[in-house]
N, C-alpha and C positions, 0 to 999 in steps of 0.2 A: 608591747606588753612588758611591764616591769615586774620582775620576779626576784623575790628575796630568798636567798639560800643560806641556811645556817649549816656550816661545814662541820664535820667531825674534827676532834682535836688532833688526832694522830696523822702524820704525813701519809702513811699507807692507806688509812681509811679515807682520807680526803681524796686521794687519787682514785680510789675505787668508786667515788661518786661521779667521776668524769664521764663514763658512758651515759649515766642518767642526765647529766647536764647537756651533753651533746644531743640527746634525744629531745630534751626540752627545746633546744635551739632549732631542731629540725621540725618539731610539731607546732612551735609558735614562732613563725618566721620573723616577726618583729620584736623578738625577745631581747631584753636588756637585763643583765644580772647585777644584783648587789650581793656580794659575798660577805658574810660575817663569820669569823672563826678565830682559832688560835693563831699565834704568830707564824708557826710553820705552815699551817694549811693556807693562810692568806698569802704568804710568800710564794707558794707553789701555784696558787690559783689566780692571782691577780693579773696574770698576763693574758688571760682569756680575751679574745678580741671583742666579745660582747659584754665585758665587765664595765659597768658604770662606776661602781664604788667597791672598794675592798677595805673592810673595817676590822681591826683586831678587837676581839671581845675581851675587855679588861674588867668586866663587871664583878668578877670573882674577887678582885683586889679591893673592892669597895667595902666600907664598914657596913653598908646596907646593900646587899646585892639586889634585893627586890626593887629598891628605889633606883639603883643604877640601871637595872634592866628596863624599868619604866622610862627613864630619861633617854636611854639609847633608842628605845622604840619610837619615842616622840621625835627624836632627831631624824630617824630613818623615814618616818611618815608611812602613809598607806601604799600598798602595792596591789597589783592585779592578782598576784598569787604569791604565797609564802610557804616555803618548805623547810622543815628542819630534819636533818639527817642524824641528829642526836636524839637519844631517848632520855630526856632530862627535863625536870620541872621548869628551870629558868628559860630554856629554849622555847618551851610551849608558851610561857608567859610573854616572852619577847614577841612572838608572833601575834598573840592575843592583843597585846598593848598597841600594836601598829594599827589596829582596827581594820586590817585586811579581811575581806569576806571569805576568800578561798584560802584556807590554811590547812596544811598537811603535815602529819607526823604519824609514826607508827603508834598503834594502840597502847595506851597506858592510862592509869587513873587520871593523871593530870591533863593529858592530851584530849581524852574523851570529854572531859569537863570544859575545856577551854577552846577547842579547835573544831573546824567544820568537817574535816575528813581524817579519819583515824583508822586505817585498815589494819587488820591483824596480819602480820608478816610471818611467813614460815622461816624460822631462823636456821633450819637445817638445809640451807642452800647457800650458794656463793653470795658473799656480801654485795657484790655488784648487782646481782639479781634482786636482792632485797631493796637496794637503793632505787633501782629502776622501777620496781613495783610502786614505790612511793611517788616517784616523779610522774609516772604515767597514769596516776589515779583518775585523771579527768580526760584521758585520751581514749576514744572508742576504737575498737578493732586493732589494738596494738599487738604486733607480732613479736613474741618473746625471742624468736630466733634471729631478730634483727638488732640485737644489742651489740653496739660497736666495741672495739678495743678501748683501753685506757688512752687518754689524750693529755699531753702537755704542750704548752705553747712557748716554752723556753728554748731558744736556739742552742743547738748542741755544739760542743767543741769539735774541732777537726784535728786529729793527731797525725803526726808524720808517719808513724808506724802502727801496725795492729797492736791494740792495747787490751790487756787483761785487767779488769777491775776486781778488787777483793773487798768485800764488806763483811767484817767479822763481828760487827756490833748488832745489837737489837735493843732498842730503847726500853721495850716492855720489861725485860728482865734477863737474868743470867741463864735461865733454863732454856732460852731460845738460841743460845750462842754455842756454836761449834768452837773448836780450839785453835788458838793462834798458830801453834806449831804445825797443825795439819793444813791450815790455809797456806802456810809457808811452803810445805812440801809440794802441794799442788802447783803453786806458782813457780817453784823451782823446776818442776817437771817441764813447764812450758816457757822457760826463760829465753830459749833460743827463737821461739816463734812470736812472743809478745813482749812488749814493754809492760811494766806492771805499775798499777796505781793502787795504793792502800787508802780506802775510804774509812771515815769514822766521824762521829760527832764530838763535841767538846768533852763529853764524859767517857770517850772511848780512846783517848790519846794513849793511855798506858797500854791498852790492848794492841793498838797499832804499832806502838814501839816494840812490843814483844814480837810481833810478826817481822818487823824490820830487823831485829837482832837475829831471829831465826834465818832470815834470808841471807844475812851476812855470813852466818855459820855454814850455809849451804853454797857459799860462793856466788851469790846472786847480787848483782850491783845495778842492774837496769830497772830500778824501781823509783817511784816517787811516793812519799808519804804525805797525804793531804788531810789526815785526821785532825780535826779541830781547826782547820785552816780555810774552810769554805763556808760561805753562807748557803742558804737553800737554793738560790738561783744557780750558783756556781756548782753546787753538788749535782743538781739535775743536769746541767750542761755537760759536766765531765762524765757522768755515768752514761749519758746519751751518746757520747763519742766513743765509748768502748766497743770493742769487737767481741768481747766475751765477758761475762759477769758471774762471779761465784759469791754466793751470799747466803746468809741466814734469812729466815722469815722476818721481814723488816720493811720499813718505809722505802729504803733504797731499792729493795727487790721490786717494788711496784713502779718506781721510777724507771728501772730497766725495762719493765713490761710496756710502759707507755711509749718507749722509743724502740720497741721490738729488738732489744739487744739479746742475743743468744745467752741463755742463763741456766745455770745449775743452782737450784735452791735447796738448801738443807733444812729439813723440818724435823722437829723433835716433839715438844709438848703441845703444839698448836694444831688446830683443825684445818688440815691442808685442803679439804674439799670446800672450805668456806673462805679461805684467805690466800690461796695460791695465786700465782700470776694469772691474770685474766687475758685469754686470747693472745698470748705471746706465741708466735708460730714456732719458735725454737726454744722450748723450755722443758727442763727435766727436773723432777723432784727426787731427791735422795732422802729416804726415811726408812726406819725399821718399825715393823708392826709389833707393838708390845702391849701387854695387858694393861699397863698403867698409862698408856699414851692413847689419845691426847688428854693430858690432865689440866691444861690451861693455867698452870701455876707459873708465877714469876720465877720461883726457885724450885728446884726438885724437892718435893715433899718427902721422898724416900731416901734422899741424900746420895743416890748412886749415879744419877744423870745418865742412865744407860741408853736412853733414846738418842743422845748425842755421842756419848762415849763409844758406843758400838759402831759408829760410822767411821770408816777408815779413809785415809787420803786416796788409797787405791780405788775405792768405790767411786769417789768423786771424779777421779781421773778417767775412769771407765765411762762414767756418765757424760763427761765432756766428749769423749770419742763417739758416743752414741748420738750426739748432736749433729754429727756429720757436717762439720764446718768446712 
């Protein structure tokens, strides 16, 4: 059974589709997947053993996205089933143009007009559950208690010593980011127990450099700064090899969950009940309950950033102790 899957654009969101994809593989034993998505989502998901094709969606770059979407659909051809995890007009059009009979997307004006199955999804539940509800639309007697953990098929790195990973970035915006000097304080506290790796994307090099400078000032030298130096596969492999991970709400947080890396996740303006680590056996959230949180803004609209500013290094260290590693 050939199944087309349109992935979300963000790395973390793409990883939160993996339980749904594993359930599709389980319920359709002869399934073969074609993935279409952004560069980051495809780089993470193309390693799935049932992946036939993995295609980066570049239709947005075209002078006519409608025409480019039509051409991509005709190149892909018809499938036995097609699902989009995006709630977006052109993804609905892409499924429609493939002439696939069984097409699935969450309910929206465009999907209801173009596609065969458009369930209304309760958005006040974990995103993993939302994606599973879409994927299992045609499966009878599905047990919601059987949703598996996140899954990645990228082989992890093997480090010589226990390793603490630090991820101070968050692509969505500055409001989700805790402070470099506080990450450094936490790392310094554990310098004798762990080697340290600083993670970050190309736009987070300056932030990682600030952590590095703080570590030097705290007389910590057993660290490696990988910010801006890894591709998606290398990022996942290195995070998967960590013994402990300290992170903001971000794509790398979900990578750690996929590898069951013990994690302390620092949440501020985002909805932790919907985007926290899914079924990581050793995961703790550090957050403060405020009237203004979660605001879901990229930058603090009140200019005080108290949801993150109020979280101390001591709180995060205490959370690590509660992981009972």
